[in-house]
Predicted model as a PDB file, atoms N, CA, C, CB and O in Angstrom, pLDDT in the B-factor column:
MODEL        1                                                                  
ATOM      1  N   MET A   1      66.452  78.224  69.337  1.00 88.00           N  
ATOM      2  CA  MET A   1      67.291  77.141  70.323  1.00 88.00           C  
ATOM      3  C   MET A   1      68.518  76.866  68.807  1.00 88.00           C  
ATOM      4  CB  MET A   1      65.990  75.230  71.063  1.00 88.00           C  
ATOM      5  O   MET A   1      69.739  76.843  68.959  1.00 88.00           O  
ATOM      6  N   ARG A   2      67.992  76.733  67.789  1.00 88.00           N  
ATOM      7  CA  ARG A   2      69.225  76.777  66.553  1.00 88.00           C  
ATOM      8  C   ARG A   2      69.959  77.693  66.800  1.00 88.00           C  
ATOM      9  CB  ARG A   2      68.863  77.012  65.078  1.00 88.00           C  
ATOM     10  O   ARG A   2      71.070  77.348  67.205  1.00 88.00           O  
ATOM     11  N   SER A   3      69.778  78.743  66.717  1.00 92.00           N  
ATOM     12  CA  SER A   3      70.814  80.266  67.466  1.00 92.00           C  
ATOM     13  C   SER A   3      71.703  79.639  68.276  1.00 92.00           C  
ATOM     14  CB  SER A   3      69.930  81.571  68.621  1.00 92.00           C  
ATOM     15  O   SER A   3      72.895  79.795  68.013  1.00 92.00           O  
ATOM     16  N   PHE A   4      71.359  78.888  69.310  1.00 94.00           N  
ATOM     17  CA  PHE A   4      71.925  78.977  70.395  1.00 94.00           C  
ATOM     18  C   PHE A   4      73.588  78.381  69.615  1.00 94.00           C  
ATOM     19  CB  PHE A   4      71.012  78.041  71.715  1.00 94.00           C  
ATOM     20  O   PHE A   4      74.667  78.962  69.489  1.00 94.00           O  
ATOM     21  N   PHE A   5      73.156  77.073  69.243  1.00 94.00           N  
ATOM     22  CA  PHE A   5      74.214  76.052  69.003  1.00 94.00           C  
ATOM     23  C   PHE A   5      74.777  76.751  67.589  1.00 94.00           C  
ATOM     24  CB  PHE A   5      73.572  74.301  68.865  1.00 94.00           C  
ATOM     25  O   PHE A   5      75.858  76.323  67.183  1.00 94.00           O  
ATOM     26  N   GLU A   6      74.244  77.594  66.966  1.00 95.00           N  
ATOM     27  CA  GLU A   6      75.262  78.197  66.051  1.00 95.00           C  
ATOM     28  C   GLU A   6      76.385  79.070  66.518  1.00 95.00           C  
ATOM     29  CB  GLU A   6      74.605  78.942  65.156  1.00 95.00           C  
ATOM     30  O   GLU A   6      77.525  79.193  66.071  1.00 95.00           O  
ATOM     31  N   GLY A   7      75.804  79.625  67.489  1.00 95.00           N  
ATOM     32  CA  GLY A   7      76.498  80.459  68.259  1.00 95.00           C  
ATOM     33  C   GLY A   7      77.573  79.987  68.813  1.00 95.00           C  
ATOM     34  O   GLY A   7      78.641  80.560  68.595  1.00 95.00           O  
ATOM     35  N   ILE A   8      77.528  79.017  69.518  1.00 95.00           N  
ATOM     36  CA  ILE A   8      78.482  77.789  69.720  1.00 95.00           C  
ATOM     37  C   ILE A   8      79.466  77.511  68.782  1.00 95.00           C  
ATOM     38  CB  ILE A   8      77.786  76.603  69.793  1.00 95.00           C  
ATOM     39  O   ILE A   8      80.673  77.746  68.736  1.00 95.00           O  
ATOM     40  N   GLN A   9      78.598  76.902  67.969  1.00 94.00           N  
ATOM     41  CA  GLN A   9      79.828  76.610  66.600  1.00 94.00           C  
ATOM     42  C   GLN A   9      80.685  77.788  65.791  1.00 94.00           C  
ATOM     43  CB  GLN A   9      78.985  75.912  65.271  1.00 94.00           C  
ATOM     44  O   GLN A   9      81.641  77.601  65.038  1.00 94.00           O  
ATOM     45  N   TRP A  10      79.990  79.222  66.212  1.00 95.00           N  
ATOM     46  CA  TRP A  10      80.940  80.277  65.513  1.00 95.00           C  
ATOM     47  C   TRP A  10      81.995  80.845  66.635  1.00 95.00           C  
ATOM     48  CB  TRP A  10      79.988  81.620  64.842  1.00 95.00           C  
ATOM     49  O   TRP A  10      82.870  81.682  66.415  1.00 95.00           O  
ATOM     50  N   PHE A  11      81.716  80.200  67.894  1.00 96.00           N  
ATOM     51  CA  PHE A  11      82.624  80.662  68.728  1.00 96.00           C  
ATOM     52  C   PHE A  11      83.915  79.638  69.095  1.00 96.00           C  
ATOM     53  CB  PHE A  11      81.845  81.044  69.893  1.00 96.00           C  
ATOM     54  O   PHE A  11      84.967  79.927  69.666  1.00 96.00           O  
ATOM     55  N   PHE A  12      83.569  78.654  68.693  1.00 94.00           N  
ATOM     56  CA  PHE A  12      84.714  77.515  68.623  1.00 94.00           C  
ATOM     57  C   PHE A  12      85.512  77.756  67.188  1.00 94.00           C  
ATOM     58  CB  PHE A  12      83.971  75.811  68.669  1.00 94.00           C  
ATOM     59  O   PHE A  12      86.739  77.854  67.219  1.00 94.00           O  
ATOM     60  N   GLU A  13      84.943  77.831  66.186  1.00 92.00           N  
ATOM     61  CA  GLU A  13      85.518  77.965  65.064  1.00 92.00           C  
ATOM     62  C   GLU A  13      85.938  79.025  64.650  1.00 92.00           C  
ATOM     63  CB  GLU A  13      84.956  77.604  64.328  1.00 92.00           C  
ATOM     64  O   GLU A  13      86.723  78.929  63.706  1.00 92.00           O  
ATOM     65  N   THR A  14      85.577  80.584  65.209  1.00 93.00           N  
ATOM     66  CA  THR A  14      86.373  81.741  64.879  1.00 93.00           C  
ATOM     67  C   THR A  14      87.048  81.969  65.980  1.00 93.00           C  
ATOM     68  CB  THR A  14      85.673  82.916  64.447  1.00 93.00           C  
ATOM     69  O   THR A  14      88.167  82.440  65.776  1.00 93.00           O  
ATOM     70  N   ILE A  15      86.703  81.765  67.295  1.00 95.00           N  
ATOM     71  CA  ILE A  15      87.583  81.922  68.651  1.00 95.00           C  
ATOM     72  C   ILE A  15      88.498  81.030  69.027  1.00 95.00           C  
ATOM     73  CB  ILE A  15      86.849  81.963  69.760  1.00 95.00           C  
ATOM     74  O   ILE A  15      89.588  81.412  69.452  1.00 95.00           O  
ATOM     75  N   MET A  16      88.235  79.934  68.940  1.00 95.00           N  
ATOM     76  CA  MET A  16      89.059  78.843  70.023  1.00 95.00           C  
ATOM     77  C   MET A  16      89.678  78.178  68.715  1.00 95.00           C  
ATOM     78  CB  MET A  16      87.941  77.564  71.271  1.00 95.00           C  
ATOM     79  O   MET A  16      90.612  77.449  69.050  1.00 95.00           O  
ATOM     80  N   PHE A  17      89.532  78.181  67.726  1.00 94.00           N  
ATOM     81  CA  PHE A  17      90.423  77.409  66.822  1.00 94.00           C  
ATOM     82  C   PHE A  17      91.613  78.615  66.040  1.00 94.00           C  
ATOM     83  CB  PHE A  17      89.299  76.539  65.569  1.00 94.00           C  
ATOM     84  O   PHE A  17      92.556  78.250  65.339  1.00 94.00           O  
ATOM     85  N   ALA A  18      91.361  79.741  66.291  1.00 93.00           N  
ATOM     86  CA  ALA A  18      92.350  80.798  65.803  1.00 93.00           C  
ATOM     87  C   ALA A  18      93.369  80.455  65.418  1.00 93.00           C  
ATOM     88  CB  ALA A  18      92.696  81.652  66.561  1.00 93.00           C  
ATOM     89  O   ALA A  18      93.774  80.484  64.255  1.00 93.00           O  
ATOM     90  N   PRO A  19      94.210  79.878  66.894  1.00 90.00           N  
ATOM     91  CA  PRO A  19      95.612  79.972  66.553  1.00 90.00           C  
ATOM     92  C   PRO A  19      95.912  78.236  65.970  1.00 90.00           C  
ATOM     93  CB  PRO A  19      96.623  80.548  68.110  1.00 90.00           C  
ATOM     94  O   PRO A  19      97.084  77.861  65.988  1.00 90.00           O  
ATOM     95  N   HIS A  20      95.192  77.581  65.641  1.00 89.00           N  
ATOM     96  CA  HIS A  20      95.261  76.543  64.765  1.00 89.00           C  
ATOM     97  C   HIS A  20      95.559  76.625  63.854  1.00 89.00           C  
ATOM     98  CB  HIS A  20      94.548  76.025  64.577  1.00 89.00           C  
ATOM     99  O   HIS A  20      96.619  76.315  63.310  1.00 89.00           O  
ATOM    100  N   ASN A  21      93.870  77.460  63.181  1.00 91.00           N  
ATOM    101  CA  ASN A  21      94.345  78.295  61.763  1.00 91.00           C  
ATOM    102  C   ASN A  21      95.690  78.783  61.266  1.00 91.00           C  
ATOM    103  CB  ASN A  21      93.726  79.481  61.745  1.00 91.00           C  
ATOM    104  O   ASN A  21      96.289  78.288  60.312  1.00 91.00           O  
ATOM    105  N   PHE A  22      96.128  79.849  62.037  1.00 91.00           N  
ATOM    106  CA  PHE A  22      97.012  80.464  62.108  1.00 91.00           C  
ATOM    107  C   PHE A  22      97.950  79.640  61.909  1.00 91.00           C  
ATOM    108  CB  PHE A  22      97.044  81.118  63.018  1.00 91.00           C  
ATOM    109  O   PHE A  22      98.466  79.848  60.811  1.00 91.00           O  
ATOM    110  N   PHE A  23      98.557  78.531  62.638  1.00 88.00           N  
ATOM    111  CA  PHE A  23      99.520  77.495  62.456  1.00 88.00           C  
ATOM    112  C   PHE A  23      99.176  76.723  61.067  1.00 88.00           C  
ATOM    113  CB  PHE A  23      99.494  76.507  63.745  1.00 88.00           C  
ATOM    114  O   PHE A  23     100.103  76.236  60.419  1.00 88.00           O  
ATOM    115  N   ARG A  24      98.300  76.655  60.774  1.00 88.00           N  
ATOM    116  CA  ARG A  24      98.020  75.512  59.461  1.00 88.00           C  
ATOM    117  C   ARG A  24      98.137  76.617  58.422  1.00 88.00           C  
ATOM    118  CB  ARG A  24      96.260  74.526  59.380  1.00 88.00           C  
ATOM    119  O   ARG A  24      98.382  76.048  57.358  1.00 88.00           O  
ATOM    120  N   GLN A  25      98.083  77.768  58.257  1.00 91.00           N  
ATOM    121  CA  GLN A  25      98.457  78.696  57.028  1.00 91.00           C  
ATOM    122  C   GLN A  25     100.082  78.957  57.202  1.00 91.00           C  
ATOM    123  CB  GLN A  25      97.509  80.284  57.057  1.00 91.00           C  
ATOM    124  O   GLN A  25     100.831  78.993  56.226  1.00 91.00           O  
ATOM    125  N   LEU A  26     100.526  79.131  58.540  1.00 89.00           N  
ATOM    126  CA  LEU A  26     102.181  79.280  58.399  1.00 89.00           C  
ATOM    127  C   LEU A  26     102.419  78.014  57.755  1.00 89.00           C  
ATOM    128  CB  LEU A  26     103.151  79.447  59.909  1.00 89.00           C  
ATOM    129  O   LEU A  26     103.282  78.215  56.900  1.00 89.00           O  
ATOM    130  N   GLU A  27     102.107  76.951  57.758  1.00 88.00           N  
ATOM    131  CA  GLU A  27     102.995  75.741  57.500  1.00 88.00           C  
ATOM    132  C   GLU A  27     103.291  75.476  56.009  1.00 88.00           C  
ATOM    133  CB  GLU A  27     102.328  74.472  58.087  1.00 88.00           C  
ATOM    134  O   GLU A  27     104.216  74.831  55.514  1.00 88.00           O  
ATOM    135  N   LEU A  28     101.908  76.373  55.207  1.00 90.00           N  
ATOM    136  CA  LEU A  28     102.459  76.275  53.849  1.00 90.00           C  
ATOM    137  C   LEU A  28     103.609  77.014  53.530  1.00 90.00           C  
ATOM    138  CB  LEU A  28     101.547  76.627  52.947  1.00 90.00           C  
ATOM    139  O   LEU A  28     104.335  76.637  52.610  1.00 90.00           O  
ATOM    140  N   THR A  29     103.924  78.286  54.353  1.00 91.00           N  
ATOM    141  CA  THR A  29     105.206  79.040  53.862  1.00 91.00           C  
ATOM    142  C   THR A  29     106.325  78.558  54.501  1.00 91.00           C  
ATOM    143  CB  THR A  29     105.187  80.527  54.090  1.00 91.00           C  
ATOM    144  O   THR A  29     107.417  78.490  53.936  1.00 91.00           O  
ATOM    145  N   SER A  30     106.121  78.199  55.701  1.00 90.00           N  
ATOM    146  CA  SER A  30     107.509  77.711  56.606  1.00 90.00           C  
ATOM    147  C   SER A  30     107.350  76.823  57.699  1.00 90.00           C  
ATOM    148  CB  SER A  30     108.226  78.881  57.292  1.00 90.00           C  
ATOM    149  O   SER A  30     106.922  77.274  58.761  1.00 90.00           O  
ATOM    150  N   TRP A  31     107.627  75.658  57.590  1.00 89.00           N  
ATOM    151  CA  TRP A  31     107.168  74.241  58.319  1.00 89.00           C  
ATOM    152  C   TRP A  31     108.055  74.485  59.436  1.00 89.00           C  
ATOM    153  CB  TRP A  31     107.455  72.629  57.462  1.00 89.00           C  
ATOM    154  O   TRP A  31     107.690  74.078  60.540  1.00 89.00           O  
ATOM    155  N   THR A  32     109.334  75.179  59.307  1.00 89.00           N  
ATOM    156  CA  THR A  32     109.997  75.422  60.865  1.00 89.00           C  
ATOM    157  C   THR A  32     109.310  76.313  61.776  1.00 89.00           C  
ATOM    158  CB  THR A  32     111.425  76.055  60.817  1.00 89.00           C  
ATOM    159  O   THR A  32     109.061  75.941  62.922  1.00 89.00           O  
ATOM    160  N   PHE A  33     108.911  77.722  61.258  1.00 87.00           N  
ATOM    161  CA  PHE A  33     108.069  78.211  62.142  1.00 87.00           C  
ATOM    162  C   PHE A  33     106.750  77.624  62.871  1.00 87.00           C  
ATOM    163  CB  PHE A  33     107.793  79.128  61.585  1.00 87.00           C  
ATOM    164  O   PHE A  33     106.556  77.700  64.085  1.00 87.00           O  
ATOM    165  N   ALA A  34     105.994  77.109  62.064  1.00 86.00           N  
ATOM    166  CA  ALA A  34     104.921  76.361  62.171  1.00 86.00           C  
ATOM    167  C   ALA A  34     105.000  75.141  63.170  1.00 86.00           C  
ATOM    168  CB  ALA A  34     104.627  75.966  60.895  1.00 86.00           C  
ATOM    169  O   ALA A  34     104.036  74.716  63.806  1.00 86.00           O  
ATOM    170  N   ASN A  35     106.210  74.667  63.216  1.00 90.00           N  
ATOM    171  CA  ASN A  35     106.392  73.206  64.555  1.00 90.00           C  
ATOM    172  C   ASN A  35     107.559  74.148  65.810  1.00 90.00           C  
ATOM    173  CB  ASN A  35     107.668  71.091  63.544  1.00 90.00           C  
ATOM    174  O   ASN A  35     108.339  73.449  66.456  1.00 90.00           O  
ATOM    175  N   ILE A  36     107.560  75.436  65.998  1.00 90.00           N  
ATOM    176  CA  ILE A  36     108.634  75.706  66.567  1.00 90.00           C  
ATOM    177  C   ILE A  36     107.859  75.319  67.907  1.00 90.00           C  
ATOM    178  CB  ILE A  36     109.324  77.163  66.285  1.00 90.00           C  
ATOM    179  O   ILE A  36     108.521  74.544  68.598  1.00 90.00           O  
ATOM    180  N   ILE A  37     106.619  75.668  68.447  1.00 87.00           N  
ATOM    181  CA  ILE A  37     106.077  75.075  69.466  1.00 87.00           C  
ATOM    182  C   ILE A  37     106.449  73.835  69.921  1.00 87.00           C  
ATOM    183  CB  ILE A  37     104.988  75.044  69.279  1.00 87.00           C  
ATOM    184  O   ILE A  37     107.138  73.821  70.941  1.00 87.00           O  
ATOM    185  N   ASN A  38     106.183  72.878  69.450  1.00 92.00           N  
ATOM    186  CA  ASN A  38     106.628  71.252  69.318  1.00 92.00           C  
ATOM    187  C   ASN A  38     107.607  71.355  69.742  1.00 92.00           C  
ATOM    188  CB  ASN A  38     106.744  70.458  68.059  1.00 92.00           C  
ATOM    189  O   ASN A  38     107.728  70.785  70.826  1.00 92.00           O  
ATOM    190  N   TRP A  39     108.835  72.079  69.220  1.00 94.00           N  
ATOM    191  CA  TRP A  39     110.235  72.070  69.482  1.00 94.00           C  
ATOM    192  C   TRP A  39     110.696  72.601  70.817  1.00 94.00           C  
ATOM    193  CB  TRP A  39     110.870  72.795  68.474  1.00 94.00           C  
ATOM    194  O   TRP A  39     111.777  72.303  71.323  1.00 94.00           O  
ATOM    195  N   VAL A  40     109.927  73.296  71.276  1.00 95.00           N  
ATOM    196  CA  VAL A  40     110.023  74.013  72.566  1.00 95.00           C  
ATOM    197  C   VAL A  40     109.543  73.265  73.432  1.00 95.00           C  
ATOM    198  CB  VAL A  40     109.414  75.234  72.671  1.00 95.00           C  
ATOM    199  O   VAL A  40     110.232  73.124  74.443  1.00 95.00           O  
ATOM    200  N   PHE A  41     108.220  72.527  73.363  1.00 96.00           N  
ATOM    201  CA  PHE A  41     107.663  71.547  74.045  1.00 96.00           C  
ATOM    202  C   PHE A  41     108.873  70.037  74.361  1.00 96.00           C  
ATOM    203  CB  PHE A  41     106.271  71.224  73.080  1.00 96.00           C  
ATOM    204  O   PHE A  41     109.133  69.330  75.335  1.00 96.00           O  
ATOM    205  N   MET A  42     109.137  70.082  73.545  1.00 97.00           N  
ATOM    206  CA  MET A  42     110.448  69.079  73.425  1.00 97.00           C  
ATOM    207  C   MET A  42     111.520  69.456  74.019  1.00 97.00           C  
ATOM    208  CB  MET A  42     110.933  68.835  72.122  1.00 97.00           C  
ATOM    209  O   MET A  42     112.142  68.709  74.775  1.00 97.00           O  
ATOM    210  N   ALA A  43     111.865  70.647  73.754  1.00 98.00           N  
ATOM    211  CA  ALA A  43     113.287  70.799  74.740  1.00 98.00           C  
ATOM    212  C   ALA A  43     112.857  70.995  75.997  1.00 98.00           C  
ATOM    213  CB  ALA A  43     114.327  72.069  74.420  1.00 98.00           C  
ATOM    214  O   ALA A  43     113.814  70.816  76.751  1.00 98.00           O  
ATOM    215  N   ILE A  44     111.748  71.313  76.671  1.00 98.00           N  
ATOM    216  CA  ILE A  44     111.408  71.552  78.122  1.00 98.00           C  
ATOM    217  C   ILE A  44     111.282  70.010  78.852  1.00 98.00           C  
ATOM    218  CB  ILE A  44     109.878  72.483  78.227  1.00 98.00           C  
ATOM    219  O   ILE A  44     111.682  69.767  79.991  1.00 98.00           O  
ATOM    220  N   CYS A  45     110.625  69.012  77.924  1.00 98.00           N  
ATOM    221  CA  CYS A  45     110.653  67.794  78.528  1.00 98.00           C  
ATOM    222  C   CYS A  45     112.094  66.871  78.424  1.00 98.00           C  
ATOM    223  CB  CYS A  45     109.492  67.093  77.921  1.00 98.00           C  
ATOM    224  O   CYS A  45     112.212  65.876  79.138  1.00 98.00           O  
ATOM    225  N   ALA A  46     113.020  67.221  77.614  1.00 98.00           N  
ATOM    226  CA  ALA A  46     113.864  66.871  77.704  1.00 98.00           C  
ATOM    227  C   ALA A  46     114.994  67.625  78.849  1.00 98.00           C  
ATOM    228  CB  ALA A  46     114.006  66.768  76.533  1.00 98.00           C  
ATOM    229  O   ALA A  46     116.082  67.078  79.030  1.00 98.00           O  
ATOM    230  N   TYR A  47     114.730  68.583  79.402  1.00 98.00           N  
ATOM    231  CA  TYR A  47     115.602  69.387  80.461  1.00 98.00           C  
ATOM    232  C   TYR A  47     114.706  68.799  81.535  1.00 98.00           C  
ATOM    233  CB  TYR A  47     115.716  71.261  80.361  1.00 98.00           C  
ATOM    234  O   TYR A  47     115.473  68.444  82.431  1.00 98.00           O  
ATOM    235  N   TYR A  48     113.693  68.575  81.818  1.00 98.00           N  
ATOM    236  CA  TYR A  48     113.213  68.142  83.127  1.00 98.00           C  
ATOM    237  C   TYR A  48     113.320  66.603  83.207  1.00 98.00           C  
ATOM    238  CB  TYR A  48     111.727  68.625  83.370  1.00 98.00           C  
ATOM    239  O   TYR A  48     113.324  66.193  84.368  1.00 98.00           O  
ATOM    240  N   THR A  49     113.398  65.745  82.345  1.00 98.00           N  
ATOM    241  CA  THR A  49     114.161  64.017  82.511  1.00 98.00           C  
ATOM    242  C   THR A  49     115.545  64.105  82.577  1.00 98.00           C  
ATOM    243  CB  THR A  49     113.920  62.884  81.136  1.00 98.00           C  
ATOM    244  O   THR A  49     116.253  63.251  83.113  1.00 98.00           O  
ATOM    245  N   TRP A  50     115.986  65.219  81.991  1.00 98.00           N  
ATOM    246  CA  TRP A  50     117.534  64.974  82.505  1.00 98.00           C  
ATOM    247  C   TRP A  50     117.694  65.357  83.908  1.00 98.00           C  
ATOM    248  CB  TRP A  50     118.641  65.845  81.670  1.00 98.00           C  
ATOM    249  O   TRP A  50     118.603  64.907  84.605  1.00 98.00           O  
ATOM    250  N   TYR A  51     116.958  66.050  84.254  1.00 98.00           N  
ATOM    251  CA  TYR A  51     116.889  67.166  86.064  1.00 98.00           C  
ATOM    252  C   TYR A  51     116.370  65.771  86.589  1.00 98.00           C  
ATOM    253  CB  TYR A  51     115.318  69.081  86.415  1.00 98.00           C  
ATOM    254  O   TYR A  51     117.122  65.251  87.413  1.00 98.00           O  
ATOM    255  N   TRP A  52     115.450  65.200  86.333  1.00 96.00           N  
ATOM    256  CA  TRP A  52     114.556  64.112  86.991  1.00 96.00           C  
ATOM    257  C   TRP A  52     115.678  63.394  87.480  1.00 96.00           C  
ATOM    258  CB  TRP A  52     113.476  63.197  86.013  1.00 96.00           C  
ATOM    259  O   TRP A  52     115.975  63.406  88.675  1.00 96.00           O  
ATOM    260  N   CYS A  53     116.525  62.565  86.338  1.00 96.00           N  
ATOM    261  CA  CYS A  53     117.560  61.368  86.079  1.00 96.00           C  
ATOM    262  C   CYS A  53     118.519  61.794  87.280  1.00 96.00           C  
ATOM    263  CB  CYS A  53     118.403  61.326  84.358  1.00 96.00           C  
ATOM    264  O   CYS A  53     118.848  61.094  88.238  1.00 96.00           O  
ATOM    265  N   LYS A  54     118.916  63.205  86.981  1.00 96.00           N  
ATOM    266  CA  LYS A  54     119.919  63.811  87.879  1.00 96.00           C  
ATOM    267  C   LYS A  54     119.660  63.468  89.522  1.00 96.00           C  
ATOM    268  CB  LYS A  54     119.869  65.435  87.610  1.00 96.00           C  
ATOM    269  O   LYS A  54     120.500  62.914  90.231  1.00 96.00           O  
ATOM    270  N   GLN A  55     118.321  63.912  89.974  1.00 93.00           N  
ATOM    271  CA  GLN A  55     118.125  63.924  90.962  1.00 93.00           C  
ATOM    272  C   GLN A  55     118.204  62.653  91.705  1.00 93.00           C  
ATOM    273  CB  GLN A  55     117.236  64.487  90.977  1.00 93.00           C  
ATOM    274  O   GLN A  55     118.775  62.470  92.779  1.00 93.00           O  
ATOM    275  N   LEU A  56     117.410  61.612  90.832  1.00 90.00           N  
ATOM    276  CA  LEU A  56     117.362  60.349  90.855  1.00 90.00           C  
ATOM    277  C   LEU A  56     118.544  59.597  91.515  1.00 90.00           C  
ATOM    278  CB  LEU A  56     117.172  60.003  89.621  1.00 90.00           C  
ATOM    279  O   LEU A  56     118.543  58.737  92.395  1.00 90.00           O  
ATOM    280  N   THR A  57     119.789  60.315  90.668  1.00 92.00           N  
ATOM    281  CA  THR A  57     121.337  59.671  91.036  1.00 92.00           C  
ATOM    282  C   THR A  57     121.770  60.146  92.061  1.00 92.00           C  
ATOM    283  CB  THR A  57     122.469  59.881  90.101  1.00 92.00           C  
ATOM    284  O   THR A  57     122.565  59.448  92.689  1.00 92.00           O  
ATOM    285  N   ILE A  58     121.402  61.520  92.609  1.00 92.00           N  
ATOM    286  CA  ILE A  58     121.852  62.067  93.768  1.00 92.00           C  
ATOM    287  C   ILE A  58     121.129  61.299  94.913  1.00 92.00           C  
ATOM    288  CB  ILE A  58     121.615  63.581  93.777  1.00 92.00           C  
ATOM    289  O   ILE A  58     121.739  61.198  95.977  1.00 92.00           O  
ATOM    290  N   HIS A  59     120.097  60.841  94.820  1.00 88.00           N  
ATOM    291  CA  HIS A  59     119.310  60.146  96.128  1.00 88.00           C  
ATOM    292  C   HIS A  59     119.847  58.849  96.299  1.00 88.00           C  
ATOM    293  CB  HIS A  59     117.653  59.964  95.967  1.00 88.00           C  
ATOM    294  O   HIS A  59     120.143  58.397  97.405  1.00 88.00           O  
ATOM    295  N   GLN A  60     120.040  57.969  94.760  1.00 87.00           N  
ATOM    296  CA  GLN A  60     120.675  56.884  95.078  1.00 87.00           C  
ATOM    297  C   GLN A  60     122.254  57.024  95.683  1.00 87.00           C  
ATOM    298  CB  GLN A  60     120.591  56.122  93.881  1.00 87.00           C  
ATOM    299  O   GLN A  60     122.534  56.397  96.705  1.00 87.00           O  
ATOM    300  N   GLN A  61     122.982  57.625  95.210  1.00 89.00           N  
ATOM    301  CA  GLN A  61     124.301  58.010  96.079  1.00 89.00           C  
ATOM    302  C   GLN A  61     124.224  58.412  97.537  1.00 89.00           C  
ATOM    303  CB  GLN A  61     124.968  59.171  95.458  1.00 89.00           C  
ATOM    304  O   GLN A  61     124.903  57.946  98.451  1.00 89.00           O  
ATOM    305  N   ASN A  62     123.406  59.235  97.605  1.00 89.00           N  
ATOM    306  CA  ASN A  62     123.148  59.124  98.973  1.00 89.00           C  
ATOM    307  C   ASN A  62     122.316  58.026 100.260  1.00 89.00           C  
ATOM    308  CB  ASN A  62     122.659  60.124  98.943  1.00 89.00           C  
ATOM    309  O   ASN A  62     122.119  58.297 101.445  1.00 89.00           O  
ATOM    310  N   ASN A  63     122.032  57.025  99.663  1.00 82.00           N  
ATOM    311  CA  ASN A  63     121.332  55.799 100.065  1.00 82.00           C  
ATOM    312  C   ASN A  63     120.052  56.168 100.702  1.00 82.00           C  
ATOM    313  CB  ASN A  63     122.169  54.943 101.015  1.00 82.00           C  
ATOM    314  O   ASN A  63     119.600  55.508 101.638  1.00 82.00           O  
ATOM    315  N   GLU A  64     119.326  57.432 100.116  1.00 79.00           N  
ATOM    316  CA  GLU A  64     118.082  57.542 100.362  1.00 79.00           C  
ATOM    317  C   GLU A  64     117.010  57.043  99.762  1.00 79.00           C  
ATOM    318  CB  GLU A  64     117.921  58.463 100.395  1.00 79.00           C  
ATOM    319  O   GLU A  64     115.969  57.488 100.245  1.00 79.00           O  
ATOM    320  N   GLU A  65     116.855  56.228  98.823  1.00 73.00           N  
ATOM    321  CA  GLU A  65     116.292  55.518  98.066  1.00 73.00           C  
ATOM    322  C   GLU A  65     115.646  54.548  98.682  1.00 73.00           C  
ATOM    323  CB  GLU A  65     117.005  55.151  97.251  1.00 73.00           C  
ATOM    324  O   GLU A  65     116.504  53.772  99.103  1.00 73.00           O  
ATOM    325  N   ASN A  66     114.322  54.086  99.029  1.00 71.00           N  
ATOM    326  CA  ASN A  66     113.899  53.382  99.293  1.00 71.00           C  
ATOM    327  C   ASN A  66     113.473  51.937  98.456  1.00 71.00           C  
ATOM    328  CB  ASN A  66     113.323  54.037  99.715  1.00 71.00           C  
ATOM    329  O   ASN A  66     112.358  51.761  97.963  1.00 71.00           O  
ATOM    330  N   GLN A  67     114.133  51.354  98.425  1.00 69.00           N  
ATOM    331  CA  GLN A  67     113.885  50.064  97.413  1.00 69.00           C  
ATOM    332  C   GLN A  67     113.358  48.914  97.531  1.00 69.00           C  
ATOM    333  CB  GLN A  67     114.797  49.626  97.004  1.00 69.00           C  
ATOM    334  O   GLN A  67     113.635  47.904  96.883  1.00 69.00           O  
ATOM    335  N   ASP A  68     112.243  49.097  98.729  1.00 67.00           N  
ATOM    336  CA  ASP A  68     111.685  47.825  98.928  1.00 67.00           C  
ATOM    337  C   ASP A  68     110.836  47.405  98.124  1.00 67.00           C  
ATOM    338  CB  ASP A  68     111.181  47.689  99.968  1.00 67.00           C  
ATOM    339  O   ASP A  68     110.150  48.316  97.660  1.00 67.00           O  
ATOM    340  N   THR A  69     110.499  46.031  97.625  1.00 66.00           N  
ATOM    341  CA  THR A  69     109.942  45.391  96.504  1.00 66.00           C  
ATOM    342  C   THR A  69     108.456  45.367  97.231  1.00 66.00           C  
ATOM    343  CB  THR A  69     110.717  43.834  96.021  1.00 66.00           C  
ATOM    344  O   THR A  69     107.539  45.183  96.431  1.00 66.00           O  
ATOM    345  N   THR A  70     108.137  45.492  98.358  1.00 68.00           N  
ATOM    346  CA  THR A  70     106.450  45.430  98.873  1.00 68.00           C  
ATOM    347  C   THR A  70     105.852  46.752  98.384  1.00 68.00           C  
ATOM    348  CB  THR A  70     106.194  45.338 100.751  1.00 68.00           C  
ATOM    349  O   THR A  70     106.149  47.813  98.933  1.00 68.00           O  
ATOM    350  N   ALA A  71     105.070  46.687  97.427  1.00 65.00           N  
ATOM    351  CA  ALA A  71     104.155  48.044  97.482  1.00 65.00           C  
ATOM    352  C   ALA A  71     103.003  48.762  98.599  1.00 65.00           C  
ATOM    353  CB  ALA A  71     103.398  47.869  96.382  1.00 65.00           C  
ATOM    354  O   ALA A  71     102.594  49.915  98.740  1.00 65.00           O  
ATOM    355  N   HIS A  72     102.696  47.366  99.348  1.00 67.00           N  
ATOM    356  CA  HIS A  72     101.868  47.402 100.332  1.00 67.00           C  
ATOM    357  C   HIS A  72     102.129  46.578 101.428  1.00 67.00           C  
ATOM    358  CB  HIS A  72     100.761  47.188  99.907  1.00 67.00           C  
ATOM    359  O   HIS A  72     102.893  45.632 101.237  1.00 67.00           O  
ATOM    360  N   SER A  73     101.537  46.787 102.798  1.00 67.00           N  
ATOM    361  CA  SER A  73     101.735  45.914 103.961  1.00 67.00           C  
ATOM    362  C   SER A  73     101.003  44.862 103.970  1.00 67.00           C  
ATOM    363  CB  SER A  73     101.534  46.483 105.110  1.00 67.00           C  
ATOM    364  O   SER A  73     101.224  43.839 104.619  1.00 67.00           O  
ATOM    365  N   PHE A  74      99.934  45.113 103.114  1.00 65.00           N  
ATOM    366  CA  PHE A  74      98.609  43.944 103.265  1.00 65.00           C  
ATOM    367  C   PHE A  74      99.236  42.788 102.095  1.00 65.00           C  
ATOM    368  CB  PHE A  74      96.620  44.754 102.664  1.00 65.00           C  
ATOM    369  O   PHE A  74      98.472  41.824 102.037  1.00 65.00           O  
ATOM    370  N   LEU A  75     100.062  42.693 101.447  1.00 54.00           N  
ATOM    371  CA  LEU A  75     100.850  41.811 100.576  1.00 54.00           C  
ATOM    372  C   LEU A  75     101.770  40.933 101.387  1.00 54.00           C  
ATOM    373  CB  LEU A  75     101.664  42.625  99.574  1.00 54.00           C  
ATOM    374  O   LEU A  75     102.292  39.975 100.816  1.00 54.00           O  
ATOM    375  N   LYS A  76     102.036  41.179 102.748  1.00 53.00           N  
ATOM    376  CA  LYS A  76     103.283  40.425 103.332  1.00 53.00           C  
ATOM    377  C   LYS A  76     102.501  38.636 103.645  1.00 53.00           C  
ATOM    378  CB  LYS A  76     103.942  41.457 105.136  1.00 53.00           C  
ATOM    379  O   LYS A  76     103.194  37.733 104.114  1.00 53.00           O  
TER     380      LYS A  76                                                      
ENDMDL                                                                          
END                                                                             
């Protein structure tokens, strides 16, 4: 039974954490390259936040937005 859990340990430490270990070692030489994936995710989130706000503005200008303050019919 012990070898089963050691196999799970080996799998996660060697295989699953390999990208994390790569970026950890890369940070010692270049902070920019180590954090490039974070910058990419922030750029994607910024774009879709801008797109969402743009769509909200379009719907509000067309009077398509329902601004009813009651969330449920049983609250009346």
